[in-house]
N, C-alpha and C positions, 0 to 999 in steps of 0.2 A: 822121576816125577818131574812136570813142568810147572814153572810159578804163574798162575793166575791173579788179578782183582778187579774187581766190578767200581766202575769211577763213580766215587763217590761226591754227591754235591749239597751243597745245602741253600742253594738258590744262584750260585755263580761256576757253572760249569767249565768258563773259560779257567777261572784260578785252578779248578781241580786237574783240568786238563793237563795244566801248564807243569802239573808235578809230575803226571808220567812220565816226563823225559826224564828226570833222577830214578826213577821206580826201574825205566826200559835200561840206563848205566849200569844200574847194579844186579840186572839179571833177570828183571820180568818177564818172563813167555808172552803174555796176553792180558789186554786191558779189555772190558765188554763195558759196554754202556747200555742202560736198561732205559726204558720207555714210558710205560705204563701208560698213566696220563699225564705227564709235565712235558717237557721239549722230549723231539725226537732224536732218534737214535744216530740216525744218517746224517744229520747236521752237525752233531758232535764226533764221529767218528772222522768225515770227512776233515775235520778242524784236527784232530788228531793224528791224520795220518801227515798233514802238514809239519806237524810238530814232532815227530819222530822217525825211526829211522831202519828200524828192526822190530819191534813189538808187533805182536799179532792181534788185530782189532776186529772184534766182535761183537753184532746187538746182541744185548744181552735183557732183554728179547724185544723182536719186532713181531705182534702177533700177525695172524694170518686172514682176519677178517676185513680189517680197516683198510688194506690196499688190495689190489688186485693182482693177478699172479704175476702178467704181465710187468705192474710196476714194482712189483719182487725183486723178479729180473732184471730190471733195469737200475736198482739201487746195487743189489751185490754186484754187477760188473761194473757198474761207476765205482764204488768203492775200493772195488778190487784196483782198477786202474790209477785211481788215485793215489792208492797205498803202495802200488808196485809189488801187488798179491800178495799183500797180510790180510785179504778180509776173510771175517768168518761169519758164517747168516746161522744166526741165532734166532729159532721162531718158537712157537708156541701159542696156543688158544688162548690166552688168557684167560677170562671167567666171563661170565654174564653180564655183571658190575659195569664192568669195563665197556667190552662189547656191544653192547643195549645199551647203556644207559651212557657212555662216551661219544660212540663213534655211531649210533642208532642202527646196527646191524645185527640179524636177528641170527641168535648165539645157535647155529644149528649143524649137527654130523660134523663134529667138530676132528674125527679120526679120518673119516672121509676126506672131508677138506685139505686135514694135513697132507695125506698121501699125495693127492693130486696136484698139489702146490708144488710139493717137492719134485713130482715126476715133469709141470712143467717147465721148473725152473731148470733144472738136470738138462733138458730136451734144448732148451733155448739160450744155455750157453753154450752150446756145440753148436747153437746158430741152426738150427733145425726151425720149421715153421711152427709157432705155437698151434696147438690140436689138444683141444678133450671135448669129452660128452659125458662127464659125470656130472660133479658139483658146479661146474663151468663148463660151459659150450664154446670152444672157439673154431673156430668164427664162429659170431653168435648168429643165429638165424632166426627169420620172423616166428617159426615156430615156439621161439625159447624167450620171445622178448624185442629183437630189434629193429629197430622201426626203419629202416630204409633196406633192410637186407643185403647191403653192397658190402659188407665184411668180410675179407679173403685173409687167406694165414699166412702171417707176415712175420719174418726169423730179423731175429735184433738186427740193428741196423751197424751200429759200431763192433768191429772185433773187440771182445772181450782179451782182460790180459790173462785171465786162464780159462781154459773149459770147463774145469772141473772149480768149482770152490765148495771148502767144506760147510754142512749144514749141520748141524746140532738143535736140538729139540729139548725144550724144558717141559717136564712132562713128569706128572706124580701117581692117575689111577695106572693099576695094574695094565690093562688094556693098551693104556697110551703108551705105556711103558715098554710093553711087548712090543705097540708097533715101532717104536722108537729104537729100539734093539735089531728091529730088521730093517728099517728102510734110513737110518740116519749115520750121520759120521762122527756124531758125539751125542752125549744124555747130558743135561744140566736138573739135578735133581734140587729140593732146597730143605733145607732145614733137617739136612744129612746129620743123621746118628750113625757113624761106620759097623760100633757093636751089631745095632739092630736092623740095619740097610735090609742085609738078607732076609729078615721076615716078612717084611715089606712088599720087597720086590725082588727077590732072589730066583721067582717059580718065572716071574715076566719077563729078567733079562733071558734065562734059559730059553722060555718057548722062543722068545724074537731071535736069539742069537742062530738059535738052529734052522731057521728061515730066511737068515740075514741074506740081503741080497748080494749076486756076485760081484765082484769088482770089489765092492769094499772093502775097507782096512777093519780089523777088530774097532770094536764101539771103546771109541773115547772118553772117560769121564770128569765132569769139573764138578768138585764141592769142597768145602772147607765152610771160612767162618773169620771172627776176629784172631790179630794174632798179637800177641804181648808177653813179651819173656821178660820175666823178673821173679826176684824172689818177696816174700811175705803177703800180707795178708792183702796191703794195699792193691797187688798184681791182682789177686784172685777176683777183688774187689771191681775190678773193668766187666765182669762177665755182666755185671747188673742192665750196663748200656746197651746189651744183647735182649734185657727182658722186653722192651717194647716193640721190639722189632718181633719178637715170638710171639707177643700177646696179638699183636696187629693181624697176623698172618694167621694163626689158631683162631683166634677169636672175632678175627672184623672183617675177613676176607671174604666174604659171603654168606649166606642167610644160610639158615636151620638146614641142616642136612642138604647145603648146597655147597661146600665149602671143603676145598680139594684136600685142604692143609690141615684143619681138623681131624678130617678124615686118618692122615699120615700122622697126629700127635697119637690117634685110637690106636693104630696098628702097632705102633711100637709100643702099647701097653699102658697109656697116658689118658686111658678112657675116663675116667673119674675127671682127671684134671682138665682133659680138651671140655669136658660138657659144663664144668663151672666155669673155663675162664670164656668160651662163649656167649655164657649167660650173663655173666658182667660185663663184657667187651659191649654186647648189643644195646646192656642196658647202660652205660654211659660212666664205667664204672671202671674206668682202664689199667688206673694203679691197683686196684684190687686184682684185677685181671691180670699184671702183670707179675705179681708178686706170686700167680700159682705156677707160674712156668716152673717145672723139674729142675731142679739147679742140677742133678745127675746129665739130663739133657740138655744143657746150656755147657758142662764143660767137657761132653761128648763130641759137641755140633763145632768147637772153638778149640783154641789154641792158645792158653791162657795159662800159666805158670811157669815154674825155672825153666831152666834150659833141658834139663832131662825130663819134664814130664813132658815140652812141648815135643819133643823128639820123637815121645809115646806116641802124640796122637796123630804125627804124621806119618808113625806107622802103621798103626793102627787106618786112616786114610787108604794108604797103598794096599795093607791086606786088604781093605772091602773093595777093593777093584778100582779108586780113585787114581787117575792117570793126569789130572793139573787141578792142581792142589790153589781154589782159590781162596785167598787171602786177604784179609783188611787191617794192615798192623797200624796198631797204636802204640807211638812210642813219640818222641822229639824228634826222632830222626827214623821216617818211614824208610827212606833207603838204605841207612847204613842196615834196616831191622830187613828187608829184603833182602841185601847181599849176604848177610848172617845165613837166612834160611835156605840161599841158592845154594851153598858150598855143603849143607847137610843133604840135601838132595840133590845135588849133582855126582 
């Protein structure tokens, strides 16, 4: 298994990015930069490229609505160049609240849009003229809204570092996950429960893999959580720091009936808790919502406890098909913690 981490910052990403240098030396394989509606990820990825030498740098994730396929192509090629071939393009559909609320773009046909964006990017990296006639129209004609009608097929002006860049998709719904297994290089699930994941996504992954595009390597999977190694109740108590994150996603990331993460919680068998957590969170009772996150889920989705227990969790993630273990070290010396786990998974 490879080791990955999500760049964690509390308002100052420069400080967090500087810490990645030590994690790289300790054996970290990839670092992923989130975006949501905070700082954009390409800026931080470029900064990381200048500060590091070997670690792969992924967008975790950029949405497929707020940038055109051409802009995503330019970004991927540019990042791959400044990182000397270390870029990973992590894409996703985000959600209606961000896409329509922050970007002002209609949240329509996410699956069709995802497939077409990926097809255009892959074609563009081979410096083929951009062409599409589905969710996008390239070149744009007057029939589809062009003002001048002067658009013509253009290929990427500069030569990219690589003509193929790994494209990973963050997806949760069964149909989206099936599509991911069919067309993407990697899959990024969230709030992953290794022992229950097959109940939610097993059929979808099997169906997608059965149709997997020719030429793609086996689907890679990145999942994980908080990492804390130690004896005693004080270590286990660290799990409580994950409660706000779980409550935010299960309770607050979407309206009633439109929360993908709440759907996942229900599919894991936490129907009652999912209902109550959402009701509490949406009514402003966040602490009460956090208290209802099942401890079983927190323990399964994170790697917190004695060394023997953490090794068991690593094995569980690997058994569930995870190829890239996403860890958030919680210790006085995160680099030393990464180095320790690197020995276990190598």
